[in-house]
KOLMI-461110 format. One record per residue (C-alpha): x, y, z; residue in three letters. Coordinates in nm, 2 decimals. Layout:
<nodes>
X, Y, Z, ALA .
...
</nodes>
This chain:
<nodes>
0.00, -0.01, 0.02, MET .
0.11, 0.37, -0.11, SER .
0.17, 0.69, 0.13, VAL .
0.09, 0.98, 0.06, ARG .
0.26, 1.23, 0.32, ALA .
0.36, 1.52, 0.45, GLY .
0.57, 1.78, 0.66, ALA .
0.61, 2.12, 0.72, ARG .
0.79, 2.38, 0.83, ILE .
0.71, 2.76, 0.95, LEU .
1.02, 2.96, 1.07, ALA .
0.91, 3.33, 1.20, ARG .
1.13, 3.58, 1.43, PRO .
1.08, 3.54, 1.81, ASP .
1.07, 3.88, 1.84, GLY .
1.38, 3.82, 2.09, ARG .
1.66, 3.81, 1.81, GLY .
1.62, 3.36, 1.75, GLY .
1.33, 3.25, 1.56, THR .
1.01, 3.03, 1.64, ALA .
0.93, 2.76, 1.47, LEU .
0.53, 2.78, 1.53, PRO .
0.52, 2.50, 1.30, VAL .
0.68, 2.20, 1.30, LEU .
0.45, 1.91, 1.18, ASP .
0.50, 1.57, 0.99, GLY .
0.31, 1.28, 0.89, GLU .
0.36, 0.92, 0.84, GLY .
0.76, 0.85, 0.75, PRO .
0.81, 1.24, 0.77, LEU .
0.92, 1.35, 1.16, ALA .
1.07, 1.65, 1.24, LEU .
1.29, 1.72, 1.55, ARG .
1.39, 2.11, 1.69, ARG .
1.73, 2.02, 1.82, VAL .
1.93, 2.25, 1.98, ARG .
2.08, 2.58, 1.84, ALA .
2.27, 2.89, 1.91, SER .
2.20, 3.27, 1.80, GLY .
1.97, 3.35, 1.61, ALA .
1.95, 3.04, 1.40, GLU .
1.68, 2.75, 1.40, ALA .
1.74, 2.37, 1.36, HIS .
1.56, 2.15, 1.23, VAL .
1.63, 1.75, 1.17, MET .
1.42, 1.54, 0.95, LEU .
1.41, 1.18, 1.09, VAL .
1.31, 0.85, 0.88, GLY .
0.96, 0.74, 1.12, ALA .
0.89, 0.45, 0.86, MET .
1.04, 0.28, 0.56, SER .
1.07, 0.55, 0.27, GLY .
0.97, 0.65, -0.01, PRO .
0.85, 0.35, -0.13, LEU .
0.76, 0.26, -0.50, GLY .
0.35, 0.42, -0.47, GLY .
0.53, 0.66, -0.23, ASP .
0.42, 1.06, -0.26, HIS .
0.59, 1.27, -0.01, LEU .
0.59, 1.62, 0.08, THR .
0.84, 1.83, 0.28, VAL .
0.79, 2.23, 0.29, THR .
0.97, 2.53, 0.50, ALA .
0.92, 2.88, 0.49, ASP .
1.12, 3.13, 0.62, VAL .
0.95, 3.48, 0.72, ALA .
1.13, 3.78, 0.67, GLU .
1.43, 3.82, 0.92, GLY .
1.46, 3.41, 1.02, ALA .
1.75, 3.20, 1.00, ARG .
1.65, 2.85, 0.97, LEU .
1.89, 2.52, 0.92, ARG .
1.74, 2.13, 0.82, VAL .
1.93, 1.87, 0.82, GLY .
1.83, 1.45, 0.85, SER .
1.94, 1.21, 1.03, ALA .
2.03, 0.98, 0.83, ALA .
2.02, 0.88, 0.46, ALA .
1.74, 0.88, 0.27, THR .
1.70, 0.51, 0.09, LEU .
1.48, 0.50, -0.21, ALA .
1.33, 0.13, -0.21, LEU .
1.12, -0.02, -0.48, PRO .
0.81, -0.15, -0.24, GLY .
0.55, -0.46, -0.23, GLN .
0.36, -0.27, -0.46, ALA .
0.62, -0.13, -0.70, GLY .
0.54, 0.18, -0.94, GLY .
0.75, 0.54, -0.92, GLU .
0.76, 0.73, -0.64, ALA .
0.82, 1.11, -0.58, HIS .
0.98, 1.30, -0.33, TYR .
0.90, 1.69, -0.33, ASP .
1.04, 1.97, -0.17, VAL .
0.90, 2.28, -0.21, ARG .
1.11, 2.53, -0.01, LEU .
1.03, 2.98, 0.06, THR .
1.23, 3.21, 0.20, VAL .
1.15, 3.56, 0.27, ALA .
1.38, 3.93, 0.20, ASP .
1.65, 3.91, 0.54, GLY .
1.61, 3.53, 0.56, ALA .
1.82, 3.28, 0.55, GLU .
1.82, 2.90, 0.47, LEU .
2.07, 2.65, 0.51, HIS .
1.93, 2.30, 0.35, TRP .
2.14, 2.04, 0.43, LEU .
2.05, 1.66, 0.41, PRO .
2.24, 1.37, 0.42, GLU .
2.25, 1.16, 0.04, GLN .
1.98, 1.00, -0.13, LEU .
2.05, 0.66, -0.22, ILE .
1.90, 0.47, -0.50, SER .
1.82, 0.14, -0.44, VAL .
1.85, -0.17, -0.71, ARG .
1.48, -0.19, -0.82, GLY .
1.37, 0.14, -0.68, SER .
1.18, 0.42, -0.95, ASP .
1.21, 0.71, -0.77, LEU .
1.16, 1.12, -0.88, THR .
1.25, 1.40, -0.65, VAL .
1.18, 1.77, -0.73, THR .
1.29, 2.04, -0.55, THR .
1.14, 2.34, -0.61, HIS .
1.29, 2.71, -0.40, VAL .
1.13, 3.07, -0.42, GLU .
1.36, 3.35, -0.26, LEU .
1.31, 3.68, -0.27, ALA .
1.59, 3.98, -0.35, ALA .
1.76, 3.98, -0.02, SER .
1.76, 3.64, 0.11, ALA .
2.00, 3.39, 0.16, ARG .
2.02, 2.99, 0.08, LEU .
2.29, 2.76, 0.10, VAL .
2.15, 2.38, -0.03, LEU .
2.33, 2.07, -0.06, ARG .
2.18, 1.77, -0.26, GLU .
2.37, 1.42, -0.29, GLU .
2.26, 1.09, -0.47, GLN .
2.40, 0.81, -0.44, VAL .
2.36, 0.52, -0.75, LEU .
2.28, 0.20, -0.51, GLY .
2.45, 0.06, -0.24, ARG .
2.82, -0.07, -0.23, THR .
2.80, -0.36, -0.50, GLY .
2.46, -0.30, -0.62, GLU .
2.36, -0.13, -0.91, GLU .
2.14, 0.22, -0.87, ALA .
1.74, 0.23, -0.93, GLY .
1.58, 0.44, -1.19, ARG .
1.67, 0.84, -1.03, LEU .
1.50, 1.16, -1.16, THR .
1.57, 1.47, -1.01, SER .
1.54, 1.80, -1.06, ARG .
1.58, 2.08, -0.92, LEU .
1.47, 2.53, -0.97, THR .
1.62, 2.81, -0.79, VAL .
1.39, 3.14, -0.82, ARG .
1.50, 3.45, -0.72, ILE .
1.28, 3.74, -0.69, ALA .
1.06, 3.60, -1.00, GLY .
1.38, 3.51, -1.21, ARG .
1.50, 3.17, -1.28, CYS .
1.84, 3.15, -1.20, VAL .
1.87, 2.78, -1.23, LEU .
1.68, 2.47, -1.36, ASP .
1.83, 2.11, -1.42, GLN .
1.74, 1.74, -1.41, GLN .
1.93, 1.47, -1.40, LEU .
1.78, 1.14, -1.49, ALA .
2.02, 0.79, -1.39, CYS .
1.98, 0.42, -1.36, GLY .
1.76, 0.13, -1.59, PRO .
1.48, 0.31, -1.82, GLY .
1.67, 0.69, -1.80, ALA .
1.78, 0.84, -2.14, PRO .
2.12, 0.71, -2.28, GLY .
2.40, 0.86, -2.16, GLY .
2.36, 0.94, -1.88, TRP .
2.70, 0.71, -1.73, ASP .
2.86, 0.83, -2.07, GLY .
3.15, 1.10, -2.01, PRO .
2.96, 1.39, -2.06, ALA .
2.77, 1.32, -1.79, VAL .
2.83, 1.10, -1.45, LEU .
3.14, 0.93, -1.66, ALA .
3.14, 0.62, -1.47, GLY .
3.11, 0.78, -1.12, HIS .
2.80, 0.66, -0.82, ARG .
2.75, 0.94, -0.63, ALA .
2.69, 1.32, -0.77, VAL .
2.63, 1.65, -0.63, GLY .
2.53, 2.02, -0.62, GLN .
2.52, 2.29, -0.35, ALA .
2.38, 2.60, -0.42, VAL .
2.49, 2.95, -0.25, VAL .
2.25, 3.27, -0.30, VAL .
2.42, 3.56, -0.12, ARG .
2.29, 3.94, -0.23, PRO .
2.67, 4.02, -0.27, GLY .
2.68, 3.76, -0.55, PHE .
2.53, 4.00, -0.78, ALA .
2.78, 4.24, -0.77, GLY .
3.08, 4.05, -0.72, HIS .
3.01, 3.75, -0.86, PRO .
3.25, 3.40, -0.82, PRO .
3.52, 3.33, -1.09, PRO .
3.46, 3.01, -1.19, ALA .
3.70, 2.76, -1.11, ARG .
3.76, 2.37, -1.06, MET .
3.75, 2.22, -0.72, VAL .
3.97, 1.92, -0.69, GLY .
3.93, 1.61, -0.90, ASP .
3.57, 1.59, -1.05, GLY .
3.38, 1.91, -0.92, ALA .
3.31, 2.26, -1.02, ALA .
3.19, 2.58, -0.93, VAL .
2.99, 2.85, -1.17, VAL .
2.86, 3.13, -1.13, PRO .
2.48, 3.16, -1.19, LEU .
2.26, 3.47, -1.34, ALA .
2.22, 3.59, -1.06, GLY .
2.33, 3.69, -0.66, PRO .
2.43, 3.31, -0.67, ALA .
2.69, 3.01, -0.68, ALA .
2.67, 2.64, -0.78, LEU .
2.94, 2.37, -0.71, VAL .
2.89, 2.06, -0.86, THR .
3.03, 1.79, -0.84, ALA .
3.04, 1.42, -0.95, VAL .
3.26, 1.09, -0.66, ALA .
3.35, 0.73, -0.71, PRO .
3.12, 0.76, -0.40, ASP .
2.95, 0.94, -0.07, ALA .
3.22, 1.03, 0.12, LEU .
3.46, 1.18, -0.18, ARG .
3.11, 1.37, -0.27, LEU .
3.05, 1.51, 0.06, ARG .
3.46, 1.64, 0.07, ARG .
3.44, 1.80, -0.30, LEU .
3.11, 2.02, -0.28, LEU .
3.29, 2.11, 0.13, ASN .
3.53, 2.23, -0.06, GLU .
3.36, 2.44, -0.29, GLY .
3.15, 2.54, -0.05, LEU .
3.51, 2.72, 0.14, ARG .
3.63, 2.81, -0.15, SER .
3.29, 3.02, -0.18, LEU .
3.33, 3.12, 0.22, ASP .
3.73, 3.23, 0.12, ARG .
3.61, 3.46, -0.16, GLY .
3.34, 3.55, -0.01, HIS .
3.55, 3.74, 0.34, ALA .
3.76, 3.86, 0.10, ASP .
3.53, 4.09, -0.07, ARG .
3.42, 4.20, 0.25, ALA .
3.67, 4.27, 0.42, SER .
3.79, 4.51, 0.14, SER .
3.60, 4.88, 0.19, PRO .
3.58, 4.90, -0.20, ALA .
3.37, 4.63, -0.24, GLU .
3.09, 4.57, 0.02, PRO .
2.87, 4.29, 0.04, ASP .
2.51, 4.46, 0.02, ARG .
</nodes>
């Protein structure tokens, strides 16, 4: 039997310099837990209360960050896309909205596409003009020694109504030919991306550059940058993405320290 379930987070300033969570609600396999944080940022963990997503499931996670709030969301463990007894395609939708002056760090653990599974992941992000974002996605094709399932992922990011990123990748059995070839994954089993949005990037976009072996940083058409990477395994993928994020932080700090290049 397939499952339809959702989880919703609403973050807003608490009036005391911190962030309140007036809505923190999950159902079925999606459980949300507030964890200890410091400063103005609220921390939430997404905990898998059941196996999933299984074939035929449709899961939706929504996070809204109100003006002036700061939110960090992670997950307690990797997510396993499983075939399930009912079979069929599963859907996992993530919808994120960040208002002016708000900040969201969306940092879940890896999604692992298990042999025989069929999952479509859709992530849609709507940001106001002065919103800030760090978003990481990581996909691993199969467990150790296992073939991948079918995995289709689409990531869309809009800033002040303007689309700055819209990309889709399909991997595994039945995916369009070439996904494992030299122009796409080149035989790697882990793929990921990190999107960073900062108002200061509008006037001073980060330069395009390679990061290690298999990763690159590229500016987007807006106050945003994309770190993209492929790797033989999840550990190497995380290291590459982290190095790309650190390189953006270093460049941002250099610009912020120069009075001729303020971060507005």
